[in-house]
KEKE-3310 file (N, C-alpha, C; in steps of 0.2 Angstrom, whole numbers, plus 5000, padded with zeros to 4 digits):
npx = (5004:5003:5011:5004:5003:4996:4994:4987:4980:4969:4964:4951:4951:4956:4947:4936:4940:4942:4928:4923:4929:4922:4909:4907:4898:4885:4875:4880:4892:4886:4879:4889:4897:4901:4910:4920:4924:4928:4938:4947:4947:4949:4960:4969:4970:4975:4987:4994:4994:5003:5014:5019:5029:5040:5042:5045:5058:5065:5063:5060:5052:5042:5024:5014:4997:4984:4971:4953:4947:4955:4968:4982:4976:4969:4953:4940:4932:4929:4934:4922:4918:4924:4927:4929:4927:4915:4915:4911:4920:4937:4947:4956:4965:4974:4988:4996:5010:5015:5025:5028:5026:5018:5005:5006:5014:5006:5006:5018:5029:5040:5034:5029:5022:5009:5001:4987:4980:4973:4985:4992:5000:5010:5024:5029:5036:5042:5041:5025:5019:5023:5021:5025:5035:5041:5045:5055:5064:5069:5074:5085:5092:5096:5104:5114:5119:5123:5130:5126:5113:5113:5119:5110:5097:5101:5109:5114:5108:5097:5090:5087:5076:5067:5058:5060:5046:5030:5026:5034:5042:5041:5051:5067:5066:5064:5079:5088:5102:5101:5109:5114:5120:5111:5098:5087:5082:5080:5070:5059:5042:5037:5044:5045:5045:5042:5040:5037:5025:5020:5003:5004:5014:5007:4999:5007:5011:5021:5020:5021:5034:5040:5036:5042:5056:5056:5053:5064:5074:5069:5071:5083:5080:5069:5075:5085:5076:5071:5081:5082:5071:5072:5068:5066:5074)
npy = (4994:5011:5025:5037:5054:5064:5064:5056:5057:5069:5085:5083:5070:5069:5077:5069:5058:5065:5069:5056:5053:5061:5057:5042:5031:5020:5025:5038:5035:5027:5037:5045:5036:5036:5046:5041:5030:5037:5047:5040:5025:5021:5029:5024:5010:5012:5018:5007:4998:5006:5004:4992:4987:4996:4991:4977:4979:4982:4971:4955:4946:4952:4958:4969:4971:4975:4971:4972:4965:4955:4959:4971:4982:4987:4983:4996:4993:4989:4975:4972:4962:4956:4968:4981:4995:5000:5007:5006:5008:5010:5024:5029:5024:5010:5001:4985:4979:4964:4950:4935:4923:4926:4922:4908:4907:4912:4926:4928:4936:4948:4965:4979:4995:5007:5021:5032:5045:5059:5070:5059:5052:5039:5028:5011:4996:4979:4966:4962:4958:4944:4926:4915:4905:4911:4924:4919:4914:4927:4933:4925:4925:4939:4939:4931:4939:4952:4963:4965:4969:4980:4988:4990:4995:5004:5013:5029:5036:5028:5029:5043:5043:5033:5026:5014:5004:4998:4984:4980:4969:4970:4965:4957:4944:4927:4917:4926:4936:4949:4960:4961:4970:4974:4972:4979:4979:4965:4963:4967:4964:4966:4969:4982:4997:5014:5028:5045:5054:5069:5077:5085:5078:5067:5072:5074:5075:5066:5055:5041:5039:5045:5037:5025:5027:5029:5016:5009:5013:5008:4994:4987:4983:4974:4964:4959:4954:4944:4936:4931:4924:4914:4917:4921:4936)
npz = (5000:4996:5004:5015:5011:5016:5029:5044:5057:5063:5071:5074:5078:5091:5097:5096:5105:5117:5119:5121:5133:5141:5139:5141:5136:5129:5121:5118:5110:5099:5094:5088:5080:5067:5066:5074:5066:5054:5059:5067:5067:5053:5049:5058:5054:5041:5044:5050:5039:5031:5039:5037:5027:5031:5044:5041:5036:5047:5055:5049:5056:5062:5063:5055:5054:5045:5046:5049:5059:5072:5069:5070:5076:5092:5099:5102:5112:5129:5140:5151:5159:5172:5178:5189:5185:5175:5163:5145:5134:5128:5131:5121:5106:5100:5094:5091:5085:5081:5085:5074:5080:5091:5094:5095:5106:5116:5119:5124:5118:5111:5106:5095:5099:5098:5104:5105:5113:5120:5125:5131:5121:5115:5110:5111:5118:5119:5131:5139:5154:5155:5156:5170:5166:5155:5160:5169:5160:5154:5165:5169:5157:5158:5169:5164:5153:5156:5151:5138:5141:5148:5139:5130:5136:5145:5138:5135:5124:5121:5132:5132:5124:5127:5141:5154:5159:5167:5179:5194:5206:5224:5232:5230:5217:5221:5224:5218:5220:5231:5231:5219:5204:5195:5201:5202:5189:5188:5196:5189:5182:5170:5154:5147:5137:5136:5125:5125:5115:5107:5106:5094:5087:5083:5073:5062:5045:5041:5049:5049:5045:5056:5066:5062:5063:5077:5081:5075:5084:5095:5092:5096:5110:5108:5100:5109:5119:5110:5109:5123:5124:5114:5101:5084:5076)
capx = (5000:5007:5012:5000:5006:4992:4994:4982:4975:4968:4962:4945:4953:4957:4941:4932:4942:4939:4921:4922:4931:4916:4902:4908:4892:4884:4871:4885:4896:4882:4878:4896:4901:4904:4916:4925:4926:4932:4943:4951:4948:4951:4966:4974:4972:4979:4994:4996:4996:5009:5020:5021:5035:5046:5043:5048:5065:5068:5064:5055:5047:5036:5019:5009:4992:4978:4964:4949:4946:4960:4974:4986:4973:4965:4946:4939:4927:4933:4931:4920:4915:4926:4931:4925:4926:4911:4914:4911:4924:4943:4947:4961:4965:4981:4990:5002:5014:5017:5030:5024:5025:5015:4998:5008:5017:5001:5008:5025:5034:5040:5030:5030:5016:5007:4995:4984:4976:4974:4990:4996:5002:5017:5026:5032:5037:5045:5036:5022:5015:5025:5020:5031:5041:5045:5049:5061:5070:5071:5079:5091:5096:5099:5110:5120:5121:5122:5133:5121:5106:5115:5121:5103:5092:5104:5112:5111:5104:5091:5086:5084:5069:5062:5059:5057:5039:5027:5026:5040:5042:5044:5057:5070:5064:5067:5085:5093:5106:5097:5115:5116:5121:5105:5093:5081:5079:5078:5063:5053:5038:5036:5050:5043:5047:5038:5043:5032:5024:5015:4998:5005:5018:5003:4995:5012:5010:5026:5019:5023:5041:5043:5035:5046:5062:5056:5053:5070:5078:5067:5072:5087:5077:5065:5080:5087:5071:5070:5086:5081:5066:5074:5064:5070:5073)
capy = (5000:5017:5028:5043:5061:5069:5063:5051:5059:5076:5088:5080:5063:5071:5079:5063:5055:5069:5068:5050:5052:5064:5054:5035:5027:5017:5030:5044:5031:5025:5043:5048:5030:5038:5051:5036:5027:5042:5051:5036:5018:5020:5031:5019:5004:5014:5019:5001:4995:5009:5003:4985:4987:4998:4986:4971:4981:4982:4964:4951:4942:4956:4959:4975:4968:4980:4967:4976:4960:4950:4962:4974:4987:4984:4985:5001:4990:4986:4969:4974:4956:4956:4974:4986:5000:4997:5011:5002:5010:5013:5032:5029:5019:5008:4995:4981:4976:4958:4944:4931:4918:4928:4918:4901:4908:4915:4932:4929:4938:4956:4968:4986:4997:5014:5023:5038:5047:5066:5071:5053:5048:5036:5022:5007:4990:4974:4960:4964:4952:4936:4920:4914:4902:4916:4929:4916:4914:4933:4935:4921:4928:4945:4937:4928:4943:4959:4969:4967:4972:4987:4992:4990:4998:5009:5017:5036:5038:5025:5032:5049:5043:5028:5025:5007:5004:4992:4982:4977:4966:4975:4962:4953:4937:4921:4914:4930:4941:4956:4965:4961:4976:4974:4970:4983:4976:4958:4963:4968:4959:4968:4972:4986:5004:5020:5034:5050:5058:5075:5077:5087:5074:5062:5075:5075:5071:5061:5051:5035:5039:5046:5031:5020:5029:5027:5008:5007:5015:5003:4987:4983:4979:4968:4959:4956:4950:4938:4932:4928:4919:4909:4919:4924:4943)
capz = (5000:4995:5010:5014:5010:5019:5037:5046:5062:5063:5078:5076:5081:5098:5099:5098:5111:5123:5120:5123:5140:5145:5139:5140:5136:5123:5117:5115:5106:5093:5090:5086:5078:5061:5068:5076:5060:5050:5062:5071:5065:5047:5049:5062:5049:5036:5046:5051:5033:5029:5043:5036:5024:5035:5050:5038:5035:5054:5057:5044:5060:5066:5058:5055:5051:5045:5046:5053:5065:5073:5066:5075:5080:5097:5099:5106:5117:5135:5143:5158:5163:5178:5180:5193:5180:5170:5156:5140:5129:5130:5129:5117:5102:5100:5089:5093:5079:5085:5083:5070:5084:5097:5096:5097:5113:5121:5120:5127:5113:5110:5102:5095:5101:5097:5108:5104:5118:5121:5131:5133:5116:5115:5106:5116:5115:5124:5133:5144:5158:5153:5161:5174:5163:5151:5165:5172:5155:5153:5171:5168:5151:5160:5173:5160:5148:5159:5147:5132:5143:5150:5132:5126:5139:5149:5134:5136:5118:5121:5138:5130:5120:5131:5149:5157:5163:5169:5186:5198:5213:5229:5235:5224:5215:5224:5220:5215:5225:5233:5230:5212:5202:5191:5205:5200:5183:5189:5200:5184:5180:5164:5152:5142:5137:5133:5123:5124:5109:5109:5101:5088:5083:5080:5067:5057:5039:5040:5055:5047:5045:5062:5071:5060:5066:5084:5081:5074:5090:5100:5090:5100:5116:5106:5098:5116:5122:5107:5111:5129:5122:5108:5095:5078:5076)
cpx = (5004:5006:5008:5005:5002:4991:4988:4978:4974:4965:4956:4946:4953:4951:4936:4934:4941:4932:4919:4923:4925:4910:4904:4902:4890:4880:4876:4889:4892:4881:4883:4900:4904:4910:4922:4928:4931:4938:4948:4952:4951:4958:4972:4975:4975:4986:4997:4998:5002:5015:5023:5027:5041:5047:5047:5056:5068:5068:5058:5050:5042:5031:5015:5003:4986:4972:4960:4947:4952:4967:4977:4982:4968:4958:4945:4934:4931:4930:4929:4918:4917:4929:4926:4923:4922:4910:4916:4917:4931:4943:4953:4960:4973:4982:4996:5004:5018:5022:5026:5023:5020:5009:5001:5011:5013:5003:5015:5030:5034:5035:5032:5023:5015:5000:4993:4979:4977:4979:4994:4998:5009:5018:5029:5034:5041:5040:5032:5018:5016:5023:5026:5037:5045:5048:5055:5067:5073:5076:5085:5095:5100:5105:5116:5123:5120:5124:5129:5115:5108:5116:5115:5099:5095:5108:5109:5106:5097:5087:5084:5077:5064:5064:5056:5051:5037:5028:5032:5038:5044:5051:5060:5067:5068:5073:5089:5096:5103:5103:5117:5115:5115:5098:5086:5077:5077:5071:5057:5049:5036:5043:5048:5046:5042:5042:5037:5031:5019:5009:5000:5010:5013:4999:5000:5010:5015:5025:5022:5031:5044:5042:5040:5054:5062:5056:5060:5075:5076:5069:5077:5085:5073:5070:5083:5082:5070:5075:5085:5075:5067:5069:5068:5069:5075)
cpy = (5006:5021:5035:5049:5066:5068:5058:5054:5067:5079:5085:5073:5064:5073:5074:5060:5059:5069:5061:5050:5056:5061:5046:5031:5025:5022:5036:5040:5030:5032:5046:5042:5032:5042:5046:5033:5032:5045:5046:5029:5018:5023:5026:5013:5006:5015:5012:4997:4999:5008:4996:4984:4990:4993:4980:4972:4981:4975:4960:4946:4945:4957:4965:4973:4973:4977:4971:4971:4956:4953:4966:4979:4984:4987:4991:4999:4988:4980:4971:4968:4956:4962:4978:4992:4998:5002:5006:5002:5012:5020:5033:5024:5017:5002:4992:4978:4970:4954:4939:4925:4920:4924:4911:4902:4911:4922:4933:4930:4945:4958:4976:4989:5005:5016:5030:5040:5054:5067:5065:5049:5045:5030:5018:5000:4985:4968:4962:4958:4945:4932:4918:4910:4907:4921:4926:4915:4921:4935:4931:4923:4935:4944:4935:4933:4951:4965:4971:4970:4979:4991:4993:4995:5004:5014:5024:5038:5034:5028:5039:5049:5038:5027:5017:5009:4998:4990:4979:4973:4971:4972:4959:4947:4932:4918:4919:4935:4947:4961:4964:4968:4978:4972:4973:4980:4969:4958:4965:4962:4960:4971:4976:4994:5008:5025:5039:5053:5064:5074:5079:5083:5069:5065:5076:5072:5066:5056:5044:5035:5040:5040:5025:5022:5027:5019:5006:5008:5010:4996:4984:4980:4973:4962:4956:4952:4943:4933:4927:4923:4913:4911:4922:4932:4945)
cpz = (5000:5002:5009:5014:5013:5026:5038:5051:5061:5070:5079:5079:5088:5100:5101:5104:5117:5124:5123:5131:5144:5145:5137:5141:5129:5118:5114:5109:5099:5090:5086:5082:5071:5062:5070:5070:5055:5053:5065:5068:5059:5046:5053:5057:5044:5038:5047:5044:5030:5033:5041:5033:5028:5041:5047:5037:5042:5056:5053:5049:5064:5061:5060:5051:5051:5045:5051:5059:5066:5071:5072:5079:5086:5096:5103:5112:5123:5137:5150:5162:5170:5181:5184:5189:5175:5163:5151:5135:5132:5127:5125:5111:5101:5095:5091:5086:5082:5082:5079:5074:5091:5098:5098:5104:5118:5123:5123:5122:5113:5106:5101:5096:5099:5100:5106:5108:5120:5127:5133:5127:5117:5111:5112:5113:5121:5125:5139:5147:5155:5158:5164:5171:5158:5155:5168:5167:5154:5159:5170:5162:5153:5165:5169:5155:5151:5155:5141:5135:5145:5143:5129:5130:5144:5145:5135:5130:5118:5126:5137:5127:5124:5138:5151:5160:5164:5177:5188:5204:5218:5232:5229:5223:5219:5220:5218:5221:5225:5231:5223:5208:5198:5194:5203:5194:5184:5192:5195:5183:5173:5160:5145:5143:5134:5131:5121:5117:5110:5104:5095:5084:5079:5074:5061:5050:5038:5046:5054:5048:5052:5067:5069:5063:5073:5085:5080:5080:5095:5099:5094:5106:5113:5103:5104:5118:5117:5108:5118:5128:5117:5103:5089:5078:5069)
residu = (MET:ALA:ARG:SER:SER:THR:GLY:TYR:PHE:LYS:PRO:ALA:SER:PHE:LYS:PHE:LEU:ARG:GLY:LEU:ALA:ARG:HIS:ASN:ASP:ARG:ALA:TRP:PHE:ILE:ALA:HIS:LYS:ASN:GLU:PHE:GLU:VAL:GLN:LEU:ARG:GLN:PRO:MET:LEU:ARG:LEU:ILE:ALA:ASP:LEU:ALA:ASP:PRO:LEU:HIS:ALA:ILE:SER:SER:HIS:PHE:VAL:ALA:SER:PRO:LYS:PRO:GLN:GLY:GLY:SER:MET:PHE:ARG:ILE:TYR:ARG:ASP:ILE:ARG:TYR:ALA:ARG:ASP:LYS:ARG:PRO:TYR:LYS:GLU:TRP:ILE:SER:ALA:ARG:LEU:PHE:HIS:GLU:ARG:THR:ARG:GLU:LEU:ILE:GLY:ASP:ALA:PRO:PHE:PHE:TYR:LEU:HIS:LEU:GLN:PRO:GLY:ARG:CYS:PHE:VAL:GLY:GLY:GLY:VAL:TRP:HIS:PRO:GLN:PRO:SER:ALA:LEU:LYS:ARG:ILE:ARG:ALA:PHE:LEU:VAL:ASN:ASN:PRO:VAL:SER:TRP:GLU:ALA:THR:VAL:HIS:ASP:PRO:ALA:PHE:ARG:SER:VAL:PHE:THR:LEU:ALA:GLY:ASP:SER:LEU:VAL:ARG:PRO:PRO:GLN:GLY:TYR:ASP:PRO:ASN:HIS:ALA:LEU:ILE:GLU:ASP:LEU:LYS:ARG:LYS:ASP:PHE:ILE:VAL:HIS:GLY:ALA:LEU:SER:ASP:GLU:GLU:MET:LEU:ARG:PRO:ASP:LEU:GLN:LYS:HIS:VAL:THR:ARG:LEU:PHE:ARG:GLN:LEU:ALA:PRO:LEU:ASN:ASP:TRP:LEU:CYS:GLY:ALA:LEU:ASP:LEU:GLU:PHE)
# end
């Protein structure tokens, strides 16, 4: 698919999400569903399609799928079956560009991520909420490869763009030296990073190229995590 020269999102995209945050109910959403389709869903699907070739150049094992259902774009509908928060809709849109073996591994694979929300836009990536067996492998790989880990995520150029995020244990994990030089990293339950984007950046005509540059900068983390989980990068 040809890359867009006119941009993807518009001020109206953010206007819709601000309205949804104020009126997060089914009646309001149905009344404004066409705005959602035009200002958010279709532009995000188009952006995902335009990211497919650049992502393949970063790694041929990651997928940008613009399928309307079951692809890279997350649904706007929240799963409220077991949630205390019964608001039916997410107040953002997002997409995950996933490793080709993600479904086989039940999510235990690195990903690239894009999040659009007024005042809270960002790119991200890594491994989120790995299962215990995958988490154990990542921690063991970190202990055995501390130099490459530090060169990847504690590099000043990397840290100038991305911040380590996610949940961590309060205490060191069982079996690990509490005085280990990288104990704070070993305490992590998520191995993800965020890189903030301004709302204005999301409106750029060259958004696809900008996101591609950020994904390329983030790629060493996903490469390292693929090594930890014996996945191709």
